[in-house]
N, C-alpha and C positions, 0 to 999 in steps of 0.2 A: 228817534232813539238817541239817547244820550251816549256819547262816547267819552270814555275816560281820557283825559288829556295825557298824551305821551310826548315827552320831549323828543325832538328830532335826533335821529342817530347820526353820530359823527363818523365820517369815513376814516378808516385807519390810514394813516400816512406813513410811508417809509421814511425812516431817518436817513441822513446822508450815508451813514455806515451801512444801513440795510440796502439802499440803492446800489452802493458799490459792490456789496456781496452778491446781489442779484445779477449785476452786470458781469462780474467775474464768472459766476456760475454759467451764464449763457455762453460766454466765450469758451469755457472748458467743454461745454456740451457740444458746441459747434466744432471745436478742435478734435474732440474724440470721434465725432461722426465722420470728419474728413480723414482721420488717421486710420480708422478701422479698415477701409478697403485697401489701403496701402499695406497694412500688416497682413491682411488676408492674401493679397495677390503677390506682393514683392518683398515682404519683410521677413520671410522664413529664412532661417540660417542656411548659408551656402554649404552644400555638401562637398567636402574636400575631395580632390583627386588624390591619387597615390603615386608617389615617386619612389621606386625601389632602387637602391644602390647595392649591387651584389658584392660579396666578399672578393677581394683581389682586384677590384677596379683601381686604376690609377687616377690621379687628380684630373688629367685632361679628359678622361672618359666621364668623370662626374660633372665637370664643367659643361661638356657637350650635352649631357642628359638634362641638366638644369635649363640650358638655353632652349632645348627642344620643348620641354614641358611648359616653360613660360612663354614660348613663342617669341623669343628674343633673337637678335642677330648673333651669329657665332662670335664667341669671344667675350660676350657680356659678363658671364659668371667669372671668368678669369680676371677680367678688368675690375671686378668688384672686390677682389681679395685684399688689396692694400688698405681699403677704407672700411672693411666689414667689421673691424674690431674683434678679430678672432682670438679666442682665449687659448693661444698656442704656447707650448713650452718655449723658454728662451732659446733652447738649442735648435729649435726649428727655424729661427731667424725669419719668421713670417711665412714660411712655406708650409701649407697645410697638408702636404703629402703624408699619408699614413693616419691622418686624423679626421678624414671625411668618412665618418663611421658607416659601415655597411648596415643599412636598415631600411624600413619603409617610412617615408615622411609624408605628412599631409600637405597638400598644395591647394591654395585658393586663388581667386582673382587678385587678392591683395599681396600675395607672396612676392618677394623680391629675391634676386640672387644672393644679396648680402645676408638676408634673414635665413635663407635655407642653408647657406654655408655655415653661419654661426650656429644654427641648430645642430648641424652634423658634428661640428667641433665640440659643442657642449655635450652632445651625446657620447662622443669618444671620451671626453674627460670623465663623465659619470661612469661609463662602462669599464674604462681601462685604467684610470688613475685611482686604483684601489690599493688598499693596504697589502693585499696578496701580491699584486704586481710590484709594488715598491719593495716589499720584503724579498720577493723572489729575485728582483733585479739586483738588489744589494748582495744577496747570497752568491750571485754569479759575477760580482764585480762590475755591474753595469748600472747605468742610469735607466729610469723608466723609458726615456726617449730611445736609448739604444736597444732596449727590449722590444719596443715597438718596431724598430728597424729590423731586428732579428725575426719578429713575428711576420713582418711583411715578406721576408724571404721564404719562411715556412709556408705562408699562404700561396706563394707563387710556385713552390717546388713540390709540395706534398699533394698526393692524389687522393688520399683518404684520411679519415680520422686517425687510424692506427699509424699511418706513415708520418703524421705531423710530429709526434713525439720522437720518432727515429731521426727525421731530418733535423729536428732541433738538437738532438744529441750529436749528430755529425758536425753541426756548426760549433757547438760548445767544445767538442773534442779537438777540432781544428784550431779554434781560438786558443785553447789551453796549450797546444803544441806550437803556437806561432806559425801555423801553416796557412797559406792563402786559402780562402774559402773556395775559389774557382767555381762559382755558380753562374750558369748561363743566364739565369733570370736577371742578374744584375747587368750583364752585357745587353740583354734585350731591352732593359730599361734605358740604358745609355743610348741605344740606337732607336728608341721609340717604336718598338715592334714586339711581336710575340711569335716565336718560332722554336722548333726543336733542332734546327740545323744551324749550328754555329760554326763558322769557318775558323781555321787556325789563325788566319790573319786578324780576325775580329777579336781574338783573345789578347791581341797586342795593342788595341786602341788606347789612345791617351785619354783616359776618363777616370774621375774619382770613383766611378761605379764599376771599374774593371777589377773585379776581385781575383783575376788571374795574376795581375801585375802588382796589385796593392794588397798589403796586409790588412787584416781586420775587417770590420763591418763597413759597408758603404756609408757615406755621410748623412743620408736621409733614408727613411723608408722608401720602398719601391712600389707600394700599393697600399690599399686600405685593408689591414688585417682584421679578421673577426675574433670573437672570444675564444674559439678553440685554438687558433694559432697563438694567441697571447698566452693561453694556459700552457700550451706545449713549450713556449719559449722559456717560461719560468720553472716548469716542471718536466723536463725532457725524459723520455724513456731511458732507463739504465741500459748501457751497452758500450762497446768499444769500437763502434763503427767509425770509419773515416771516409767511406765512399758509398755512393748509391747510384743506381741507374734503373729507370723503369723500362724493363725489357719489352713489355707490351702492356696495354691498358689493364690495370688491376694487378700487375705483377712487378712491383718495385723490389729490387735486390739490394740489400745493404751488406757491405763488406768491411772487415777490419784490416785486410791486407790488400795491397795493390795487385798481387798475383790473382787473388780471388776476384777482384773487381774486373781485371782484364778478361776473365772468362765470361763474366756477365756481359761485358761490352761486346765481346765477339758474338755472343748469341743475339744481342740486340741488333748488331750489324747484319747478321744473317737474315733475321726477320725483316729488316728494312730492305735489304737487297731483294728478298723474295717478293716483297710488295712493290718493287720497282722504284723505291725511293733512293735518293742519292745518299752516299755515306757521309761525307763531310765530317765535321766534329760533333754535330748536333748534341744537344743536351749536356754538353760538357763531359762526354764520356768516351768519345771515339779514340781508338789507339793512335790514329794519325796525329792527334794533338795531345795524347795523354803523356803526362809526366808522372814521376813517382809520388807526387802529392796531389794528383788530380782528383777532385771530388766528382760528383755527378749531379745531374738534374733529371727531372722526370720528363719522359717523352709524352707529349700530348697535353 
């Protein structure tokens, strides 16, 4: 049988560029195959833990909470403050007290004390450094930093939302009359404690936070105030009160005169005595230490 002649087929040969493309494709395929198990088993995003900072916490409490959450030696967060690059007001002089904003923050294995502290201060700046705060501060002859200081006192002293505006009014009224604030919360801050029993001798301590002996606001905030305390600081409830005392939980009495205040203090002392508690000066309201310009603090 005759076969028609056919020229031999030529094998296709890859060009240099083709061989390179094929080689790179193989590498990518191998890399993807190796990477897939990693993505499937260990590459999922880490679920953050939650660190909650309550309203009214002081800076040492925040530092301790950060150290615990990050499982670091005590003092690590405090030691990070000078180099954390915190965006604090110049008046703060590097002290973040009052600007570690109370909120819930995400924490991961990569979190550091410096990053968490910066996050808290940045949050405070976003929440508190508003036009409303600036305008309200100016209306009361204060800087925003002084308003934050006032708000921290409100946070420490007021027991309820309705009390915050009244406590703010007491402070503004006293400042307007050049009366010492006489707040036990500032004494507690100076002594690094929390109590409702303040002794007469403790109201004479030598401290810039002793608002019995010194006029005006303390030099820095005494805790981390929340939004409601800041709102009360710039828009206090109208009133002529100069004194207050929490006679019992949920029952804070505000007074415009010292005579009226003394009656509330006497009732407070009777309740305390009936409960077996000592009298002392507690909460800045006891007659044993009361003077004509004495303010009050909440009990509890």
